[in-house]
N, C-alpha and C positions, 0 to 999 in steps of 0.2 A: 259305616255302611253307606255308600254312595248311591243315590237313586240312578237306576239305569233302565227305566221303562218309560216310554213315551205315552201319550194320550191314546193314540190309536191302538197301541199294544195292550194297554189296560182295558179299553172298551171291548176288543175282540176276546180277550180272555174272560170278561165278565159275561159276554153273550154266550160264549161257548159253555160256561158254567150253568147258565140259566137253561139253555137248550138240554144239557145233560140231566139237570134236575127235573125239567119238564118230562123228559122221556122216562125218567125213573117213576115219577108220580102218575104217569099215564099207563104204567105197566107195560111199556115197550121194550125196556131193558130190565133184566133181573138176574139174580144169581152172582156169580163171581165177576162177571162183566160189569154189572151195575155197581158192585162195591168198588172195583178198581176205578171206574169212571167217576163215581162220586168222591173218591179221594182225590182224583185228579182235579175235579171241579172245585174242591175245597182249597187245594194248593193254588189254583188259578185265582180264586177270590182273594186269598191271603196275600199273594204276591202283587195283585193288583192294588190292594189297599196300602201296602207299604211301599210300592213303586220300586221294588227290588227283586230281581230274578237271580238266585244264586247260580243257575246254569250259565248265565251270561258272562259271569265273572272270570272263569278259566280261559274263556275264548276271547275276552276283551271286547265283548259285544255291548252295545247301548242303542236303544231305540229313542232315547231322549234327545231332544233337540239341543245343541250346544249354544250356550249364551255367548254373546260377543262382548 
């Protein structure tokens, strides 16, 4: 599994996950939408920590800088 996420990509995903979690605990989102968004936030956190996004793979995408 090759890393395919750059630093900015990881930071944005973590920030989005923190915002979603904050909205949930502030009772701004609830119900099915909250469950879906919390699952999405969990996926964002997981992919950020392992620096790999499986959805990038079939499209050949990478936000990681190439080393020379």
